[in-house]
C-alpha positions as CSV (number, residue, x, y, z in Angstrom):
1,M,66.9,76.5,-17.9
2,A,68.2,80.0,-17.0
3,P,67.0,82.7,-19.4
4,T,69.6,84.1,-21.7
5,G,69.7,87.3,-23.7
6,K,72.3,88.7,-26.1
7,A,74.3,85.9,-27.8
8,G,73.0,83.4,-25.3
9,R,74.4,85.2,-22.2
10,Y,72.5,85.1,-19.0
11,R,71.0,88.6,-18.4
12,G,69.6,88.2,-14.9
13,S,71.1,90.0,-12.0
14,V,70.5,87.1,-9.5
15,K,72.7,84.0,-10.3
16,E,72.8,80.5,-8.9
17,F,74.6,80.5,-5.5
18,P,77.8,78.3,-5.6
19,N,78.3,75.5,-3.1
20,F,74.6,75.7,-2.3
21,N,73.2,73.6,0.6
22,A,69.4,73.9,1.1
23,S,69.4,72.3,4.6
24,Q,72.2,74.8,5.9
25,D,70.3,77.7,4.4
26,A,67.0,76.5,6.0
27,E,68.8,76.3,9.4
28,A,70.2,79.8,8.9
29,L,66.7,81.2,8.2
30,Y,65.2,79.3,11.2
31,T,68.0,80.8,13.5
32,A,67.4,84.3,12.0
33,M,63.7,84.1,13.0
34,K,64.0,82.3,16.4
35,G,63.4,84.1,19.6
36,F,62.5,87.7,20.2
37,G,62.8,89.8,17.0
38,S,64.3,88.5,13.8
39,D,67.7,89.1,12.0
40,K,66.3,90.9,8.9
41,E,69.7,91.5,7.5
42,A,70.6,87.8,7.5
43,I,67.2,87.0,5.9
44,L,67.6,89.5,3.1
45,D,71.3,88.6,2.5
46,L,70.5,84.9,2.1
47,I,67.3,85.1,0.1
48,T,68.5,87.7,-2.5
49,S,71.7,85.8,-3.1
50,R,69.9,82.5,-4.0
51,N,68.1,82.0,-7.3
52,N,64.4,81.0,-7.4
53,K,65.1,77.3,-7.9
54,Q,67.4,77.3,-4.8
55,R,64.8,79.2,-2.8
56,I,62.1,76.7,-3.5
57,E,64.6,73.9,-2.4
58,I,65.2,75.9,0.8
59,S,61.4,76.0,1.5
60,Q,61.2,72.2,1.0
61,A,64.2,71.6,3.3
62,Y,62.7,74.0,5.9
63,K,59.5,72.0,6.0
64,S,61.4,68.6,6.3
65,L,63.6,69.9,9.1
66,Y,61.0,71.9,11.2
67,G,57.6,70.8,9.9
68,K,56.7,74.4,9.2
69,D,55.9,76.5,6.2
70,L,58.8,78.9,5.5
71,I,56.6,81.5,3.7
72,A,54.1,81.5,6.6
73,D,57.0,82.1,9.1
74,L,58.5,84.9,7.0
75,K,55.0,86.5,6.8
76,R,54.8,86.4,10.6
77,E,58.3,87.8,11.2
78,L,58.5,90.5,8.6
79,T,56.1,93.5,7.8
80,G,55.1,95.9,5.2
81,K,57.0,96.3,1.7
82,F,60.0,94.3,2.9
83,E,57.7,91.3,3.7
84,R,55.9,91.6,0.3
85,L,59.3,91.7,-1.4
86,I,60.9,88.7,0.5
87,V,57.7,86.6,0.2
88,G,57.5,87.4,-3.5
89,L,61.0,86.1,-4.0
90,M,60.1,82.8,-2.3
91,R,57.4,81.9,-4.8
92,P,58.0,80.3,-8.3
93,L,57.5,83.1,-10.9
94,A,54.3,81.6,-12.3
95,Y,52.8,81.5,-8.8
96,F,54.1,85.0,-8.1
97,D,52.4,86.3,-11.2
98,A,49.2,84.3,-10.3
99,K,49.1,86.0,-6.8
100,E,49.7,89.4,-8.4
101,I,46.8,88.9,-10.9
102,K,44.5,87.4,-8.1
103,D,45.1,90.5,-6.0
104,A,44.5,92.8,-9.1
105,L,41.2,91.2,-9.8
106,Q,39.7,90.8,-6.2
107,G,38.1,93.4,-4.1
108,I,36.5,96.7,-5.2
109,G,37.8,97.8,-8.5
110,T,40.5,96.2,-10.7
111,D,44.2,97.0,-10.9
112,E,44.2,97.2,-14.8
113,K,47.9,98.4,-14.8
114,C,48.9,95.1,-13.1
115,L,46.9,93.0,-15.7
116,I,48.4,95.0,-18.5
117,E,52.0,94.8,-17.3
118,I,52.0,91.0,-16.8
119,L,49.9,89.9,-19.8
120,A,51.5,92.3,-22.2
121,S,55.1,91.3,-21.3
122,R,55.2,87.5,-20.7
123,T,56.2,84.9,-23.3
124,N,53.8,82.1,-24.4
125,Q,55.4,79.6,-22.1
126,Q,55.3,82.1,-19.1
127,I,51.6,82.7,-19.8
128,R,50.8,78.9,-20.0
129,N,52.7,78.5,-16.7
130,L,50.8,81.3,-15.1
131,V,47.3,79.9,-16.1
132,E,48.3,76.5,-14.7
133,A,49.7,78.1,-11.4
134,Y,46.4,80.2,-11.1
135,R,44.4,77.0,-11.5
136,D,46.5,75.1,-8.9
137,A,46.6,77.8,-6.3
138,Y,43.0,79.1,-6.4
139,E,41.1,76.2,-8.0
140,R,39.7,78.7,-10.5
141,E,40.2,79.5,-14.2
142,L,42.1,82.6,-14.8
143,E,40.2,83.3,-18.1
144,A,36.9,83.1,-16.4
145,D,38.0,85.5,-13.7
146,V,39.3,88.0,-16.2
147,L,36.1,87.7,-18.2
148,G,34.0,88.4,-15.1
149,D,36.1,91.5,-14.0
150,T,36.7,93.3,-17.3
151,S,34.7,94.4,-20.2
152,G,34.7,95.5,-23.9
153,H,37.7,95.4,-26.3
154,F,40.1,95.4,-23.3
155,K,38.5,92.1,-22.1
156,K,38.8,90.6,-25.6
157,M,42.5,91.5,-25.9
158,L,43.4,90.2,-22.5
159,V,41.7,86.8,-23.4
160,V,43.7,86.7,-26.6
161,L,46.9,87.2,-24.7
162,L,45.8,84.6,-22.1
163,Q,45.8,81.9,-24.8
164,G,49.7,82.1,-24.9
165,T,49.6,81.3,-28.6
166,R,51.5,84.2,-30.1
167,E,53.3,83.0,-33.3
168,E,57.0,82.3,-32.6
169,D,58.3,81.7,-36.1
170,D,61.2,84.0,-37.0
171,V,60.7,83.4,-40.7
172,V,58.7,86.5,-41.8
173,S,56.7,86.9,-45.0
174,E,57.3,90.4,-46.6
175,D,53.8,90.2,-48.2
176,L,52.1,89.5,-45.0
177,V,54.0,92.3,-43.3
178,E,52.8,94.8,-45.9
179,Q,49.3,93.4,-45.7
180,D,49.2,93.7,-41.8
181,A,50.6,97.3,-41.9
182,K,47.9,98.2,-44.6
183,D,45.1,96.4,-42.6
184,L,46.1,98.4,-39.4
185,L,46.1,101.6,-41.3
186,E,42.6,101.0,-42.8
187,A,41.3,99.8,-39.4
188,G,42.4,103.1,-37.8
189,D,43.4,106.3,-39.5
190,L,41.7,105.6,-42.9
191,K,38.4,104.4,-41.3
192,W,35.4,106.4,-39.7
193,G,35.6,104.9,-36.3
194,T,38.1,102.1,-35.4
195,D,38.1,98.4,-36.2
196,E,39.4,97.3,-32.8
197,A,39.1,93.7,-33.8
198,Q,41.8,94.1,-36.5
199,F,44.2,95.6,-33.9
200,I,43.5,92.9,-31.5
201,Y,44.0,90.1,-34.1
202,I,47.3,91.4,-35.5
203,L,48.9,92.7,-32.3
204,G,47.6,89.7,-30.2
205,N,48.8,86.9,-32.5
206,R,51.7,87.8,-34.8
207,S,55.3,87.1,-33.8
208,K,57.5,89.8,-32.3
209,Q,59.9,89.6,-35.3
210,H,57.0,90.0,-37.7
211,L,55.4,92.9,-35.8
212,R,58.7,94.8,-35.6
213,L,58.7,94.8,-39.3
214,V,55.0,95.7,-39.5
215,F,55.7,98.7,-37.3
216,D,58.5,99.8,-39.6
217,E,56.3,99.4,-42.7
218,Y,53.4,101.2,-40.9
219,L,55.7,104.2,-40.3
220,K,56.7,104.2,-43.9
221,I,53.2,104.2,-45.3
222,S,51.5,106.4,-42.7
223,G,54.3,108.8,-41.9
224,K,53.8,108.2,-38.2
225,P,54.6,105.5,-35.5
226,I,51.9,102.9,-34.7
227,E,51.8,104.4,-31.1
228,D,50.5,107.7,-32.4
229,S,47.7,105.9,-34.3
230,I,46.8,103.9,-31.2
231,R,46.6,107.0,-29.1
232,G,44.5,108.8,-31.7
233,E,42.1,105.8,-32.4
234,L,41.7,104.0,-29.0
235,S,41.1,105.3,-25.4
236,G,41.0,104.1,-21.9
237,D,42.3,100.6,-20.8
238,I,42.4,99.2,-24.4
239,E,44.7,102.0,-25.5
240,K,47.0,101.4,-22.5
241,L,47.1,97.7,-23.2
242,M,47.8,98.0,-26.9
243,L,50.6,100.6,-26.2
244,A,52.1,98.2,-23.6
245,V,52.0,95.4,-26.2
246,V,53.7,97.5,-28.8
247,K,56.4,98.7,-26.2
248,C,57.1,95.0,-25.3
249,I,57.3,94.0,-28.9
250,R,59.8,96.7,-29.6
251,S,61.8,96.2,-26.4
252,T,60.7,94.5,-23.2
253,P,63.6,95.8,-21.2
254,E,62.7,99.4,-22.3
255,Y,59.1,98.8,-21.3
256,F,60.2,97.7,-17.7
257,A,62.8,100.5,-17.5
258,E,59.9,103.0,-18.1
259,R,57.6,101.4,-15.6
260,L,60.4,101.5,-12.9
261,Y,61.1,105.0,-13.6
262,K,57.5,106.0,-13.3
263,A,57.1,104.0,-10.2
264,M,59.7,106.1,-8.4
265,K,59.5,109.6,-10.2
266,G,57.9,112.4,-8.3
267,L,56.2,112.3,-4.8
268,G,55.6,108.9,-3.4
269,T,56.7,105.4,-4.7
270,K,54.5,102.9,-6.5
271,D,55.9,100.0,-4.4
272,N,53.7,97.3,-5.7
273,T,55.0,98.0,-9.2
274,L,58.6,98.3,-8.0
275,I,58.4,95.0,-6.1
276,R,56.6,93.1,-9.0
277,I,59.2,94.1,-11.6
278,M,62.3,93.7,-9.4
279,V,61.1,90.2,-8.4
280,S,59.9,89.0,-11.8
281,R,62.8,90.3,-13.9
282,S,65.7,89.5,-11.6
283,E,66.4,86.2,-13.3
284,I,65.3,87.3,-16.8
285,D,66.6,90.6,-18.2
286,M,67.5,92.8,-15.2
287,L,70.9,93.7,-16.8
288,D,69.2,94.8,-20.0
289,I,66.7,96.8,-18.0
290,R,69.5,98.5,-16.2
291,E,71.2,99.3,-19.4
292,V,68.2,101.0,-20.9
293,F,67.3,102.7,-17.7
294,R,70.8,104.3,-17.5
295,T,70.7,105.4,-21.1
296,K,67.2,106.7,-21.2
297,Y,67.0,108.5,-17.9
298,E,70.7,109.4,-17.5
299,K,70.9,108.0,-14.0
300,S,71.3,104.4,-12.8
301,L,68.4,102.2,-11.5
302,H,70.6,101.6,-8.5
303,S,70.9,105.4,-7.6
304,M,67.2,105.9,-8.1
305,I,66.2,103.0,-5.8
306,K,68.8,104.2,-3.3
307,D,67.3,107.7,-3.3
308,D,63.7,106.6,-3.2
309,T,63.5,103.8,-0.7
310,S,64.8,103.0,2.7
311,G,65.8,100.3,5.3
312,E,66.0,96.6,4.7
313,Y,63.5,97.1,1.8
314,K,66.1,99.2,0.1
315,K,68.9,96.9,0.8
316,A,67.0,93.9,-0.6
317,L,66.0,95.9,-3.8
318,L,69.6,97.0,-4.3
319,K,70.8,93.4,-4.1
320,L,68.2,92.4,-6.7
321,C,69.4,95.3,-8.9
322,G,72.9,93.8,-8.7
323,G,75.1,96.9,-9.4
324,D,75.4,100.6,-9.8
325,D,75.8,101.7,-13.5
326,D,76.9,105.3,-12.3
327,A,80.0,103.8,-10.7
328,A,83.3,103.9,-12.6
329,G,83.6,101.2,-15.1
330,E,80.0,99.9,-14.5
331,F,78.3,101.5,-17.5
332,F,77.4,98.7,-20.0
333,P,79.0,99.0,-23.4
334,E,75.6,97.6,-24.9
335,A,73.9,100.7,-23.6
336,A,75.5,102.6,-26.5
337,Q,73.7,100.4,-29.0
338,V,70.4,100.7,-27.1
339,A,70.7,104.5,-27.2
340,Y,71.7,104.5,-30.8
341,R,68.6,102.5,-31.7
342,M,66.5,104.9,-29.8
343,W,68.1,107.9,-31.7
344,E,67.6,106.2,-35.0
345,L,63.9,105.6,-34.3
346,S,63.4,109.2,-33.3
347,A,65.2,110.4,-36.4
348,V,62.9,108.4,-38.8
349,A,59.7,109.7,-37.3
350,K,58.8,113.1,-38.6
351,V,56.8,114.7,-35.9
352,E,54.4,117.5,-36.9
353,L,54.5,120.3,-34.3
354,R,51.0,121.4,-33.5
355,G,49.6,124.2,-31.1
356,T,46.3,124.1,-29.3
357,V,45.3,127.6,-30.2
358,R,44.3,128.3,-33.8
359,P,42.9,131.2,-35.7
360,A,39.1,131.6,-35.0
361,S,36.9,131.2,-38.0
362,D,34.5,134.1,-38.8
363,F,36.8,136.3,-36.8
364,N,35.6,139.9,-36.3
365,A,38.1,142.2,-34.5
366,D,35.6,145.0,-34.1
367,G,33.0,142.6,-32.6
368,D,35.6,141.1,-30.2
369,G,36.7,144.7,-29.2
370,K,33.1,145.5,-28.3
371,V,32.7,142.2,-26.2
372,L,35.9,143.1,-24.3
373,R,34.9,146.8,-23.7
374,K,31.5,145.6,-22.4
375,A,33.1,143.0,-20.2
376,M,35.2,145.8,-18.5
377,K,32.7,148.6,-18.4
378,G,30.7,149.6,-15.3
379,L,30.8,147.9,-12.0
380,G,32.6,144.5,-11.8
381,T,34.4,142.6,-14.6
382,D,33.1,139.7,-16.7
383,E,36.3,137.7,-16.6
384,G,34.6,134.7,-18.4
385,A,33.9,136.8,-21.5
386,I,37.5,138.1,-21.6
387,I,38.8,134.5,-21.2
388,D,36.5,133.3,-24.0
389,V,37.7,135.9,-26.4
390,V,41.4,136.0,-25.6
391,T,42.1,132.3,-25.3
392,Q,40.2,131.4,-28.5
393,R,42.0,133.8,-30.9
394,S,45.4,133.4,-32.5
395,N,48.1,135.9,-31.6
396,A,47.8,137.6,-35.0
397,Q,44.0,138.0,-34.3
398,R,44.7,139.4,-30.8
399,Q,47.1,142.0,-32.3
400,E,44.2,143.0,-34.7
401,I,41.8,143.3,-31.8
402,L,44.3,145.7,-30.0
403,R,44.5,147.9,-33.0
404,T,40.7,148.0,-33.6
405,Y,40.0,148.6,-29.9
406,K,42.1,151.7,-30.0
407,S,40.6,153.0,-33.3
408,H,37.0,152.3,-32.0
409,F,37.2,153.5,-28.3
410,G,40.4,155.6,-28.3
411,R,41.7,153.5,-25.4
412,D,44.6,151.1,-24.8
413,L,43.3,147.6,-24.4
414,M,46.4,146.4,-22.5
415,A,45.9,149.2,-20.0
416,D,42.2,148.5,-19.6
417,L,43.0,144.7,-19.0
418,K,45.7,145.6,-16.6
419,S,43.4,147.8,-14.5
420,E,40.5,145.3,-14.5
421,L,42.3,142.0,-13.9
422,S,44.7,140.9,-11.2
423,G,47.0,138.2,-10.0
424,S,47.8,135.2,-12.1
425,L,44.9,135.7,-14.5
426,A,46.1,139.1,-15.4
427,K,49.7,137.9,-16.1
428,L,48.2,135.1,-18.3
429,I,45.8,137.3,-20.3
430,L,48.3,140.2,-20.7
431,G,50.9,137.6,-21.8
432,L,48.5,136.3,-24.5
433,M,47.9,139.8,-25.8
434,M,51.6,140.5,-26.5
435,T,53.4,139.2,-29.5
436,P,55.5,136.1,-28.7
437,A,58.7,138.2,-29.1
438,Q,57.4,141.0,-26.7
439,F,56.4,138.3,-24.3
440,D,59.7,136.5,-24.3
441,A,61.6,139.9,-24.1
442,K,59.5,140.8,-21.0
443,Q,60.2,137.4,-19.4
444,L,64.0,137.9,-20.0
445,K,63.8,141.4,-18.6
446,K,62.0,140.3,-15.5
447,A,64.5,137.5,-15.0
448,M,67.4,140.0,-14.9
449,E,65.9,142.9,-13.0
450,G,66.1,143.4,-9.2
451,I,68.4,141.5,-6.8
452,G,69.6,138.3,-8.3
453,T,69.0,136.7,-11.7
454,D,66.6,133.9,-12.5
455,E,69.0,131.9,-14.6
456,N,66.5,129.2,-15.3
457,I,64.2,131.6,-17.3
458,L,67.3,132.8,-19.3
459,I,68.2,129.2,-20.1
460,E,64.7,128.0,-21.0
461,I,64.0,130.8,-23.5
462,L,67.4,131.2,-25.1
463,A,68.1,127.5,-25.4
464,T,64.7,126.5,-27.0
465,R,64.1,129.4,-29.5
466,N,65.0,129.2,-33.2
467,N,67.0,131.9,-35.0
468,R,63.9,133.8,-36.3
469,E,62.4,133.8,-32.8
470,I,65.7,134.9,-31.2
471,Q,66.0,137.8,-33.8
472,A,62.5,138.9,-33.1
473,I,63.2,138.9,-29.3
474,N,66.2,141.1,-29.9
475,E,64.2,143.6,-31.7
476,A,61.4,143.6,-29.2
477,Y,63.8,143.9,-26.3
478,K,65.6,146.9,-27.9
479,A,62.2,148.6,-28.7
480,A,60.8,148.1,-25.1
481,Y,63.9,148.6,-23.0
482,H,66.2,150.8,-25.2
483,K,69.1,148.4,-24.6
484,S,70.3,145.5,-26.5
485,L,69.7,142.1,-25.1
486,E,73.3,141.2,-25.6
487,D,74.4,144.2,-23.3
488,A,71.8,143.2,-20.7
489,L,73.0,139.6,-20.6
490,S,76.7,140.8,-20.5
491,S,76.0,143.0,-17.5
492,D,73.9,140.5,-15.6
493,T,75.8,137.3,-16.0
494,S,79.5,136.2,-16.1
495,G,82.1,133.7,-17.1
496,H,81.2,130.8,-19.4
497,F,77.5,131.1,-18.6
498,K,77.6,134.6,-20.0
499,R,79.3,133.4,-23.2
500,I,76.7,130.7,-23.8
501,L,73.9,133.1,-23.4
502,V,75.4,135.7,-25.6
503,S,76.1,133.2,-28.3
504,L,72.5,131.8,-28.2
505,A,71.2,135.4,-28.2
506,L,72.9,136.1,-31.5
507,G,70.5,133.8,-33.3
508,N,73.2,132.6,-35.6
509,R,72.7,128.8,-35.3
510,D,73.4,126.9,-38.6
511,E,70.2,125.9,-40.4
512,G,71.5,123.2,-42.7
513,G,71.3,119.4,-42.4
514,E,73.7,116.9,-40.9
515,D,77.4,116.5,-42.1
516,L,78.4,113.0,-41.0
517,T,82.1,113.7,-41.3
518,R,82.0,116.9,-39.4
519,A,79.6,115.2,-36.9
520,H,82.2,112.6,-36.1
521,E,84.8,115.3,-35.6
522,D,82.5,117.3,-33.4
523,A,81.6,114.3,-31.3
524,K,85.4,113.6,-30.8
525,K,86.0,117.1,-29.6
526,L,83.1,116.8,-27.1
527,S,84.2,113.3,-25.9
528,D,87.9,114.4,-25.2
529,V,87.4,115.4,-21.5
530,S,91.0,114.6,-20.4
531,S,92.6,116.6,-23.2
532,G,95.5,118.8,-22.3
533,D,94.3,121.2,-25.0
534,S,94.3,124.8,-23.8
535,T,90.8,125.3,-25.1
536,S,88.6,124.5,-22.2
537,L,85.9,121.8,-22.3
538,E,83.3,124.5,-21.9
539,T,84.5,126.4,-24.8
540,R,84.5,123.3,-27.0
541,F,80.9,122.5,-25.9
542,L,79.9,126.2,-26.6
543,S,81.4,126.3,-30.0
544,I,79.4,123.1,-31.0
545,L,76.2,123.2,-29.1
546,C,75.5,126.9,-29.5
547,T,76.2,127.1,-33.3
548,R,75.4,123.7,-35.1
549,S,72.0,123.0,-36.6
550,Y,69.5,120.7,-34.7
551,P,69.7,117.8,-37.3
552,H,73.5,118.0,-37.2
553,L,73.6,118.0,-33.4
554,R,71.4,114.9,-33.3
555,R,73.9,113.2,-35.5
556,V,76.7,114.5,-33.2
557,F,75.0,113.0,-30.2
558,Q,74.6,109.6,-31.8
559,E,78.3,109.6,-32.8
560,F,79.1,110.6,-29.2
561,I,77.3,107.6,-27.8
562,K,79.1,105.3,-30.2
563,M,82.4,106.7,-29.1
564,T,81.9,106.9,-25.3
565,N,79.0,104.5,-24.4
566,H,77.5,107.6,-22.7
567,D,74.8,110.1,-23.5
568,V,76.2,113.5,-24.0
569,A,74.1,114.9,-21.1
570,H,75.7,112.3,-18.7
571,T,79.2,113.8,-19.6
572,I,78.0,117.4,-19.2
573,R,76.6,116.5,-15.7
574,K,79.7,114.7,-14.7
575,H,82.2,117.3,-15.7
576,M,80.4,120.6,-15.3
577,S,78.4,122.3,-12.7
578,G,76.0,125.1,-11.9
579,D,74.5,127.3,-14.6
580,V,77.0,126.2,-17.3
581,R,75.9,122.6,-16.8
582,D,72.2,123.5,-16.8
583,A,72.4,125.6,-20.0
584,F,74.2,122.8,-21.8
585,V,71.8,120.1,-20.7
586,A,68.8,122.3,-21.7
587,I,70.3,122.7,-25.2
588,V,70.8,119.0,-25.4
589,R,67.3,118.2,-24.3
590,S,65.8,120.8,-26.7
591,V,67.6,119.2,-29.6
592,K,66.6,115.7,-28.6
593,D,63.0,116.3,-27.9
594,K,61.7,119.8,-27.3
595,P,58.1,118.8,-26.2
596,A,59.5,116.4,-23.6
597,F,61.7,119.3,-22.2
598,F,58.7,121.5,-21.8
599,A,56.5,118.6,-20.5
600,D,59.0,118.0,-17.7
601,K,59.0,121.7,-16.8
602,L,55.3,121.9,-16.7
603,Y,55.1,118.8,-14.5
604,D,57.8,120.3,-12.1
605,S,55.9,123.5,-11.9
606,M,52.9,121.7,-10.5
607,K,54.1,118.6,-8.6
608,G,54.4,118.7,-4.8
609,I,53.1,121.5,-2.5
610,G,52.5,124.9,-4.3
611,T,52.5,125.8,-7.9
612,D,55.2,127.7,-9.8
613,E,52.6,129.8,-11.7
614,R,55.2,131.9,-13.3
615,T,56.6,128.9,-15.1
616,L,53.2,127.5,-15.8
617,T,52.0,130.8,-17.3
618,R,55.2,131.3,-19.4
619,I,55.1,127.9,-21.0
620,M,51.4,127.7,-21.7
621,V,51.5,131.2,-23.3
622,S,54.7,130.6,-25.3
623,R,53.9,127.1,-26.6
624,S,50.2,127.5,-27.2
625,E,50.5,128.0,-31.0
626,I,53.7,126.1,-31.5
627,D,53.7,122.6,-30.0
628,L,51.4,122.4,-27.0
629,L,49.5,119.4,-28.5
630,N,52.7,117.5,-28.7
631,I,53.6,118.6,-25.1
632,R,50.3,117.3,-24.0
633,R,50.9,113.9,-25.6
634,V,54.4,113.6,-24.1
635,F,53.2,114.7,-20.7
636,K,50.5,112.0,-20.6
637,E,53.1,109.4,-21.8
638,M,55.8,110.4,-19.3
639,H,53.6,111.1,-16.2
640,E,50.6,108.8,-16.7
641,K,48.2,111.8,-16.1
642,S,47.0,114.4,-18.5
643,L,48.2,118.0,-18.5
644,H,44.5,119.1,-18.3
645,H,43.9,116.9,-15.3
646,M,47.0,118.3,-13.5
647,I,46.1,122.0,-14.2
648,D,42.5,121.3,-13.1
649,K,43.7,119.8,-9.8
650,D,46.5,122.3,-9.2
651,T,45.0,125.7,-10.0
652,S,41.6,127.4,-9.4
653,G,39.1,130.0,-10.4
654,D,39.4,132.1,-13.6
655,Y,43.1,131.4,-13.9
656,C,42.4,127.7,-14.1
657,K,39.5,128.2,-16.5
658,A,41.9,130.2,-18.9
659,L,44.7,127.7,-18.6
660,L,42.4,124.8,-19.5
661,A,41.0,126.8,-22.6
662,I,44.6,127.2,-23.8
663,C,45.4,123.5,-22.9
664,G,42.6,122.6,-25.4
665,G,41.5,119.2,-24.2
666,D,41.8,116.4,-21.8
667,D,43.9,113.4,-23.0
């Protein structure tokens, strides 16, 4: 029976081919592979437009007509990623999953990510079919192979999932929901050490409906999402598996949308992941995955596949995808509801912002001053001693060291550091020694001086600072450069972009909560892109995005999605360009999730060839006492590697040592 989703509708992208004739299709494939070379276009067109049941019938007809194995012939005629994709489509789903797991287990090392993805996302029936297919194909027991190749709590959870016995009753007991939430809290956050067995029992056995309510109750009694507790209490493969289970309980399409995005983001493509998901979900929930992908990443799955792959492989993937949600009229109405649910969840969770640099206990400004003086006196400089002191003190403590150093030695510590250090390390240490406002003022000044303006820096700072921070920057700028920040921005930028920056630089954003009636009106103004109103679209966006409070803007964005079926950033990108577009998108991203905005900028500063040390230094200095712990968590989640690891790989020497000290730990 074809899988169905919302209100019983089929949610796969590959549908049953009308007027199907297995023998005719078998002949067409034989002809496409006959003689010298093969007609790959004909092969991909035929196989991607038949559903799995029809492909199996074609295989049987091919064997009857030619006495040959179709999969063996396809393997011989095709190569590389295209061959893996086409052959994957020819197998029944259970046998496809069995082959993926067999490949993940055999050879040196285990592909834990593949095991996690398949076993965390499949239904009871799919798991039972997989176990049976594995036994049939390899004459081995899947559970025995998993036991032999994995260990610890990770192994125990995999074995629980392999039973395919998750409860399926939608009737939920409120008492049991409350008890399970309490048990999870006591097994993790309220316990010295972690009772992994309790997590395994509850997350591995309870029904999806029950667990969704448990997660809501957990948030209510603990003040944080279950995911945060898993990250804090578990580590390694068991952490990744539990997070995958939670994501699939919340929304399996969202889990796969995220996996697809990560498979194509950055340099290189994780083709095994891309193939596995596109094959396995094409007749289950590909339309739902596309919806979530379009909403969450503000681009269509179709466009990302198109940009990231090539040749027949690309054509086949796009056929499985089944449509471009960036095309006019293609965007799914249901995506509005997906986005709305995502917003509601984020609005409930109260995230505590935390920095990595805290005030040192037993702080002694005079003692620190002497250590720094000794490190710079005589021949050579002890950079290690300087790094140890400067990176392990709060900004307020560093200001005290500056004053004490002058009183004790009659010297300017900043001048001494400048003369003794050089390059990226000097910029980092000197940045840490300034007040946050002085540092931001200097970054803005450097962005505007010389030939050309670095608009990205102006946007990053002014779009992400709160009123108090902006006002302090204004004072610091005036004190240091004897000119108002507003005058500097006005003389260095122009048009709507200048007006946006000047508005932000006033530091006059509302600071109240949300006003639902006004939010609805604001969303209506933003959504009216075809209005003949003389007030330009940019002016309307400026008057709302640059002045309303963050809580209010979050509500505006929710209302906007309900009205238009689009995220507000999508509308900005579609109807605006250049610096104006970039500034408005930065404001939207800052309002939605500031740590994610900075995590992306840090990743971009280090990915690929070369490192943008200016951006790396600026963010590490400016966020170290505000939300760098949150940025670290989001960085790991978004990019599947820790910020610490990426800094360690991408920088070197004392600069690397200082950055890692500020980073504060490896996630």
